[in-house]
TIZALO-99405 format. One record per atom (N, C-alpha, C, O): atom name; residue in one letter; residue number from 1; z, x, y. Coordinates in steps of 0.1 Angstrom, whole numbers. Layout:
<recs>
CA,a,NUM,Z,X,Y
...
</recs>
This chain:
<recs>
N,m,1,936,1010,992
CA,m,1,930,1020,982
C,m,1,935,1032,980
O,m,1,935,1040,989
N,p,2,940,1039,965
CA,p,2,948,1050,964
C,p,2,938,1061,967
O,p,2,925,1059,967
N,s,3,944,1072,970
CA,s,3,937,1085,974
C,s,3,931,1088,959
O,s,3,937,1087,948
N,t,4,919,1093,961
CA,t,4,909,1100,952
C,t,4,913,1118,949
O,t,4,908,1126,941
N,t,5,924,1119,958
CA,t,5,928,1136,957
C,t,5,930,1140,943
O,t,5,924,1149,937
N,m,6,941,1133,939
CA,m,6,948,1141,924
C,m,6,936,1138,914
O,m,6,933,1148,906
N,p,7,930,1125,913
CA,p,7,921,1124,904
C,p,7,910,1134,903
O,p,7,905,1139,893
N,m,8,907,1138,915
CA,m,8,896,1147,917
C,m,8,901,1162,913
O,m,8,893,1170,907
N,l,9,914,1166,917
CA,l,9,919,1179,912
C,l,9,920,1180,897
O,l,9,918,1190,891
N,k,10,923,1167,891
CA,k,10,923,1167,875
C,k,10,911,1171,869
O,k,10,910,1177,859
N,t,11,901,1167,877
CA,t,11,889,1170,869
C,t,11,881,1184,872
O,t,11,870,1186,868
N,y,12,888,1191,879
CA,y,12,886,1206,880
C,y,12,887,1213,868
O,y,12,898,1214,863
N,p,13,875,1218,860
CA,p,13,873,1223,849
C,p,13,882,1236,845
O,p,13,885,1239,833
N,k,14,886,1244,856
CA,k,14,892,1257,855
C,k,14,906,1256,859
O,k,14,910,1246,864
N,s,15,913,1266,859
CA,s,15,929,1265,864
C,s,15,929,1267,879
O,s,15,920,1275,884
N,i,16,938,1261,887
CA,i,16,941,1262,900
C,i,16,953,1271,903
O,i,16,963,1269,897
N,n,17,951,1279,912
CA,n,17,962,1287,914
C,n,17,972,1283,926
O,n,17,976,1291,934
N,l,18,975,1271,926
CA,l,18,983,1262,933
C,l,18,989,1250,925
O,l,18,983,1246,916
N,d,19,1000,1246,930
CA,d,19,1007,1234,926
C,d,19,998,1223,930
O,d,19,995,1220,942
N,r,20,993,1216,918
CA,r,20,985,1206,922
C,r,20,990,1193,930
O,r,20,983,1187,937
N,a,21,1002,1190,927
CA,a,21,1009,1178,934
C,a,21,1011,1182,947
O,a,21,1011,1173,956
N,k,22,1013,1193,951
CA,k,22,1016,1199,966
C,k,22,1003,1201,971
O,k,22,1003,1198,983
N,l,23,991,1204,965
CA,l,23,979,1206,970
C,l,23,974,1192,974
O,l,23,970,1190,986
N,a,24,975,1183,965
CA,a,24,972,1169,968
C,a,24,979,1162,981
O,a,24,973,1156,990
N,a,25,992,1164,982
CA,a,25,999,1161,989
C,a,25,994,1166,1003
O,a,25,993,1158,1013
N,a,26,992,1178,1005
CA,a,26,984,1185,1016
C,a,26,972,1179,1021
O,a,26,969,1177,1033
N,i,27,964,1178,1010
CA,i,27,952,1173,1014
C,i,27,952,1159,1019
O,i,27,945,1155,1029
N,d,28,959,1151,1014
CA,d,28,960,1137,1018
C,d,28,966,1137,1033
O,d,28,961,1131,1041
N,a,29,977,1144,1035
CA,a,29,983,1146,1048
C,a,29,973,1151,1059
O,a,29,971,1146,1070
N,l,30,966,1162,1055
CA,l,30,956,1167,1064
C,l,30,945,1157,1068
O,l,30,941,1156,1079
N,n,31,941,1150,1059
CA,n,31,931,1138,1061
C,n,31,938,1128,1068
O,n,31,931,1122,1077
N,d,32,949,1124,1066
CA,d,32,958,1114,1076
C,d,32,957,1116,1090
O,d,32,953,1108,1098
N,c,33,962,1131,1091
CA,c,33,964,1136,1102
C,c,33,952,1138,1112
O,c,33,953,1137,1124
N,a,34,942,1142,1106
CA,a,34,930,1143,1114
C,a,34,923,1130,1118
O,a,34,915,1130,1127
N,q,35,925,1120,1110
CA,q,35,919,1105,1113
C,q,35,927,1101,1124
O,q,35,922,1095,1133
N,a,36,944,1104,1124
CA,a,36,953,1097,1134
C,a,36,949,1106,1146
O,a,36,946,1099,1156
N,c,37,949,1118,1147
CA,c,37,944,1126,1158
C,c,37,931,1122,1166
O,c,37,930,1120,1178
N,t,38,920,1120,1157
CA,t,38,908,1114,1163
C,t,38,911,1102,1170
O,t,38,907,1101,1181
N,a,39,917,1092,1162
CA,a,39,920,1079,1169
C,a,39,930,1078,1179
O,a,39,931,1069,1186
N,c,40,937,1087,1180
CA,c,40,950,1090,1191
C,c,40,939,1094,1205
O,c,40,938,1087,1215
N,a,41,932,1105,1203
CA,a,41,922,1110,1213
C,a,41,917,1097,1218
O,a,41,921,1093,1229
N,d,42,907,1090,1210
CA,d,42,902,1080,1215
C,d,42,910,1070,1222
O,d,42,904,1065,1231
N,g,43,922,1065,1219
CA,g,43,931,1058,1225
C,g,43,935,1063,1238
O,g,43,937,1054,1246
N,c,44,937,1076,1240
CA,c,44,941,1081,1250
C,c,44,928,1080,1259
O,c,44,931,1078,1271
N,l,45,918,1081,1256
CA,l,45,905,1081,1267
C,l,45,905,1065,1271
O,l,45,900,1061,1282
N,s,46,909,1059,1264
CA,s,46,910,1042,1270
C,s,46,921,1040,1278
O,s,46,919,1032,1287
N,e,47,932,1047,1278
CA,e,47,941,1043,1287
C,e,47,937,1044,1301
O,e,47,927,1051,1305
N,d,48,945,1036,1309
CA,d,48,941,1036,1326
C,d,48,944,1050,1330
O,d,48,935,1057,1336
N,m,49,955,1055,1327
CA,m,49,959,1069,1334
C,m,49,955,1081,1324
O,m,49,963,1088,1320
N,v,50,942,1081,1322
CA,v,50,935,1091,1313
C,v,50,939,1104,1317
O,v,50,943,1112,1308
N,a,51,939,1108,1331
CA,a,51,940,1121,1336
C,a,51,954,1127,1332
O,a,51,957,1139,1332
N,d,52,962,1117,1329
CA,d,52,977,1123,1326
C,d,52,978,1126,1312
O,d,52,988,1133,1308
N,l,53,967,1122,1304
CA,l,53,966,1125,1288
C,l,53,957,1135,1285
O,l,53,953,1134,1274
N,t,54,951,1145,1293
CA,t,54,943,1155,1292
C,t,54,949,1163,1281
O,t,54,941,1166,1271
N,k,55,961,1169,1280
CA,k,55,965,1178,1270
C,k,55,968,1172,1258
O,k,55,967,1178,1248
N,c,56,971,1160,1260
CA,c,56,973,1151,1246
C,c,56,959,1151,1239
O,c,56,958,1153,1227
N,i,57,949,1147,1247
CA,i,57,937,1146,1241
C,i,57,931,1159,1235
O,i,57,926,1159,1224
N,r,58,932,1170,1242
CA,r,58,930,1184,1238
C,r,58,936,1188,1225
O,r,58,931,1193,1215
N,t,59,949,1186,1226
CA,t,59,956,1189,1211
C,t,59,951,1180,1200
O,t,59,949,1185,1189
N,d,60,950,1168,1204
CA,d,60,947,1158,1193
C,d,60,934,1163,1186
O,d,60,932,1163,1173
N,l,61,924,1167,1197
CA,l,61,910,1170,1189
C,l,61,911,1182,1182
O,l,61,905,1184,1172
N,d,62,920,1193,1190
CA,d,62,919,1206,1182
C,d,62,928,1205,1170
O,d,62,927,1214,1161
N,c,63,937,1196,1167
CA,c,63,945,1194,1155
C,c,63,935,1185,1146
O,c,63,936,1186,1133
N,a,64,927,1178,1150
CA,a,64,918,1171,1139
C,a,64,909,1181,1135
O,a,64,909,1183,1122
N,d,65,901,1190,1142
CA,d,65,893,1199,1140
C,d,65,899,1209,1129
O,d,65,893,1212,1119
N,i,66,911,1215,1131
CA,i,66,919,1223,1123
C,i,66,920,1217,1109
O,i,66,915,1222,1099
N,c,67,926,1204,1110
CA,c,67,930,1196,1100
C,c,67,919,1194,1087
O,c,67,921,1195,1075
N,t,68,905,1191,1095
CA,t,68,894,1190,1087
C,t,68,889,1202,1081
O,t,68,885,1203,1069
N,t,69,888,1212,1089
CA,t,69,885,1224,1082
C,t,69,894,1230,1069
O,t,69,889,1234,1059
N,t,70,907,1228,1072
CA,t,70,918,1230,1061
C,t,70,913,1223,1049
O,t,70,910,1229,1039
N,v,71,912,1209,1052
CA,v,71,912,1201,1041
C,v,71,899,1206,1031
O,v,71,899,1206,1019
N,r,72,887,1209,1040
CA,r,72,876,1213,1033
C,r,72,877,1225,1025
O,r,72,871,1227,1014
N,v,73,884,1234,1030
CA,v,73,885,1247,1023
C,v,73,894,1245,1012
O,v,73,891,1250,1001
N,l,74,906,1239,1012
CA,l,74,915,1235,1003
C,l,74,910,1227,991
O,l,74,916,1228,980
N,s,75,898,1220,992
CA,s,75,892,1212,983
C,s,75,882,1219,974
O,s,75,877,1214,964
N,r,76,880,1232,978
CA,r,76,873,1239,970
C,r,76,881,1251,964
O,r,76,890,1258,970
N,h,77,875,1252,947
CA,h,77,886,1261,942
C,h,77,879,1273,936
O,h,77,886,1282,932
N,t,78,865,1273,935
CA,t,78,856,1283,930
C,t,78,856,1295,939
O,t,78,852,1295,950
N,g,79,861,1307,933
CA,g,79,861,1317,942
C,g,79,873,1316,951
O,g,79,872,1322,962
N,y,80,883,1310,950
CA,y,80,896,1309,957
C,y,80,899,1321,965
O,y,80,897,1331,959
N,d,81,904,1322,975
CA,d,81,908,1332,987
C,d,81,922,1326,991
O,d,81,923,1318,1000
N,a,82,931,1332,985
CA,a,82,943,1328,989
C,a,82,950,1331,1004
O,a,82,959,1324,1009
N,n,83,943,1344,1009
CA,n,83,947,1347,1022
C,n,83,941,1338,1030
O,n,83,948,1333,1039
N,l,84,928,1333,1029
CA,l,84,920,1323,1037
C,l,84,929,1311,1038
O,l,84,933,1307,1049
N,s,85,932,1306,1026
CA,s,85,941,1293,1026
C,s,85,954,1294,1033
O,s,85,959,1284,1040
N,r,86,960,1304,1031
CA,r,86,972,1307,1038
C,r,86,973,1306,1053
O,r,86,981,1300,1060
N,s,87,962,1315,1058
CA,s,87,960,1315,1071
C,s,87,956,1302,1078
O,s,87,961,1300,1090
N,l,88,949,1292,1072
CA,l,88,944,1281,1077
C,l,88,956,1272,1076
O,l,88,959,1264,1085
N,l,89,964,1272,1065
CA,l,89,977,1264,1065
C,l,89,985,1269,1075
O,l,89,990,1260,1082
N,e,90,987,1281,1078
CA,e,90,995,1284,1089
C,e,90,991,1280,1104
O,e,90,1000,1278,1113
N,a,91,978,1279,1106
CA,a,91,971,1276,1116
C,a,91,973,1262,1119
O,a,91,977,1258,1130
N,c,92,971,1253,1108
CA,c,92,973,1238,1108
C,c,92,986,1233,1111
O,c,92,988,1224,1118
N,a,93,996,1241,1103
CA,a,93,1011,1240,1107
C,a,93,1016,1240,1122
O,a,93,1024,1233,1126
N,t,94,1009,1252,1129
CA,t,94,1010,1253,1141
C,t,94,1004,1243,1149
O,t,94,1011,1238,1159
N,a,95,992,1237,1147
CA,a,95,985,1229,1155
C,a,95,990,1216,1154
O,a,95,988,1208,1163
N,c,96,998,1212,1142
CA,c,96,1004,1200,1141
C,c,96,1015,1199,1148
O,c,96,1019,1189,1154
N,k,97,1023,1210,1147
CA,k,97,1036,1210,1155
C,k,97,1032,1208,1171
O,k,97,1039,1199,1177
N,s,98,1023,1215,1177
CA,s,98,1019,1213,1190
C,s,98,1016,1200,1193
O,s,98,1022,1194,1201
N,c,99,1006,1196,1185
CA,c,99,1002,1181,1189
C,c,99,1011,1171,1185
O,c,99,1010,1160,1190
N,g,100,1020,1173,1175
CA,g,100,1031,1164,1172
C,g,100,1039,1163,1186
O,g,100,1041,1152,1192
N,d,101,1043,1174,1191
CA,d,101,1054,1174,1202
C,d,101,1045,1169,1215
O,d,101,1051,1161,1222
N,e,102,1035,1172,1217
CA,e,102,1026,1166,1226
C,e,102,1025,1149,1226
O,e,102,1027,1141,1235
N,c,103,1023,1147,1213
CA,c,103,1021,1131,1214
C,c,103,1035,1123,1216
O,c,103,1035,1112,1223
N,a,104,1047,1129,1210
CA,a,104,1058,1125,1211
C,a,104,1062,1123,1226
O,a,104,1069,1113,1229
N,r,105,1057,1132,1235
CA,r,105,1060,1130,1250
C,r,105,1055,1118,1254
O,r,105,1061,1113,1263
N,h,106,1045,1112,1248
CA,h,106,1040,1099,1254
C,h,106,1041,1087,1243
O,h,106,1033,1077,1244
N,a,107,1050,1088,1234
CA,a,107,1052,1078,1223
C,a,107,1059,1066,1228
O,a,107,1058,1055,1222
N,d,108,1066,1067,1239
CA,d,108,1073,1055,1242
C,d,108,1063,1047,1250
O,d,108,1065,1035,1251
N,m,109,1053,1052,1256
CA,m,109,1042,1043,1265
C,m,109,1032,1039,1256
O,m,109,1026,1028,1258
N,h,110,1028,1048,1246
CA,h,110,1015,1047,1238
C,h,110,1017,1047,1223
O,h,110,1022,1057,1218
N,e,111,1015,1035,1215
CA,e,111,1018,1034,1202
C,e,111,1007,1044,1196
O,e,111,1011,1051,1186
N,h,112,997,1045,1199
CA,h,112,988,1055,1192
C,h,112,993,1069,1190
O,h,112,991,1076,1180
N,c,113,1000,1072,1204
CA,c,113,1006,1085,1202
C,c,113,1020,1087,1194
O,c,113,1021,1098,1189
N,r,114,1029,1078,1192
CA,r,114,1038,1075,1184
C,r,114,1033,1078,1170
O,r,114,1039,1088,1164
N,i,115,1023,1071,1164
CA,i,115,1017,1071,1150
C,i,115,1011,1085,1148
O,i,115,1013,1090,1137
N,c,116,1005,1092,1158
CA,c,116,1001,1103,1155
C,c,116,1010,1113,1157
O,c,116,1009,1122,1148
N,a,117,1018,1114,1164
CA,a,117,1031,1122,1162
C,a,117,1037,1123,1149
O,a,117,1040,1134,1144
N,d,118,1038,1111,1145
CA,d,118,1044,1110,1129
C,d,118,1035,1115,1121
O,d,118,1041,1120,1111
N,a,119,1022,1114,1121
CA,a,119,1012,1121,1112
C,a,119,1013,1136,1111
O,a,119,1015,1143,1102
N,c,120,1013,1139,1125
CA,c,120,1013,1155,1127
C,c,120,1026,1160,1120
O,c,120,1026,1171,1113
N,r,121,1038,1152,1120
CA,r,121,1050,1157,1115
C,r,121,1050,1160,1099
O,r,121,1053,1170,1093
N,a,122,1045,1149,1096
CA,a,122,1040,1145,1080
C,a,122,1030,1158,1076
O,a,122,1033,1166,1066
N,c,123,1020,1160,1082
CA,c,123,1011,1169,1079
C,c,123,1017,1185,1080
O,c,123,1015,1193,1071
N,e,124,1024,1188,1091
CA,e,124,1031,1201,1091
C,e,124,1041,1203,1081
O,e,124,1042,1214,1075
N,r,125,1048,1193,1077
CA,r,125,1058,1194,1065
C,r,125,1048,1197,1051
O,r,125,1050,1205,1042
N,a,126,1040,1189,1052
CA,a,126,1029,1192,1036
C,a,126,1023,1206,1038
O,a,126,1022,1213,1027
N,c,127,1019,1211,1049
CA,c,127,1011,1223,1049
C,c,127,1020,1234,1046
O,c,127,1016,1243,1039
N,r,128,1035,1233,1052
CA,r,128,1046,1242,1049
C,r,128,1052,1242,1035
O,r,128,1056,1252,1028
N,d,129,1051,1230,1031
CA,d,129,1055,1230,1016
C,d,129,1046,1236,1005
O,d,129,1050,1243,996
N,l,130,1033,1233,1007
CA,l,130,1023,1241,1002
C,l,130,1022,1254,1003
O,l,130,1018,1261,994
N,l,131,1025,1260,1015
CA,l,131,1027,1275,1018
C,l,131,1038,1280,1009
O,l,131,1035,1289,1001
N,a,132,1050,1275,1010
CA,a,132,1060,1279,1002
C,a,132,1059,1281,987
O,a,132,1068,1286,980
N,t,133,1047,1277,983
CA,t,133,1044,1277,967
C,t,133,1035,1289,965
O,t,133,1035,1295,955
N,m,134,1029,1292,975
CA,m,134,1018,1304,973
C,m,134,1025,1318,975
O,m,134,1034,1320,984
N,s,135,1021,1326,965
CA,s,135,1024,1339,962
C,s,135,1016,1350,971
O,s,135,1019,1362,969
</recs>
């Protein structure tokens, strides 16, 4: 099923002070990352050596929460606050880097960590791409 992000952005009746294509890409990457991080944390909890994955679980859950909050704020345009959006995107890029690095440490042993690391890297790039367009 194709994403509804761009069709929804196109329906917004007023101007949006962001590049809509980059905004849509960031929203989609944020949603994908939040889902991957949540599923990865759950996968880690099911592993036999769960105690060795404590940091991975924590970074997964932190990243998922930050991505979810960021996507919600970026999906609202009425009364837009560029400073808030910028701060959230920066926090999200930081969380995605941290989580991607941690998951990459386990990627050879756990496929869910490899997939999550890839989603985190893509989300970090999308957040930084959107940040680069903000004045």
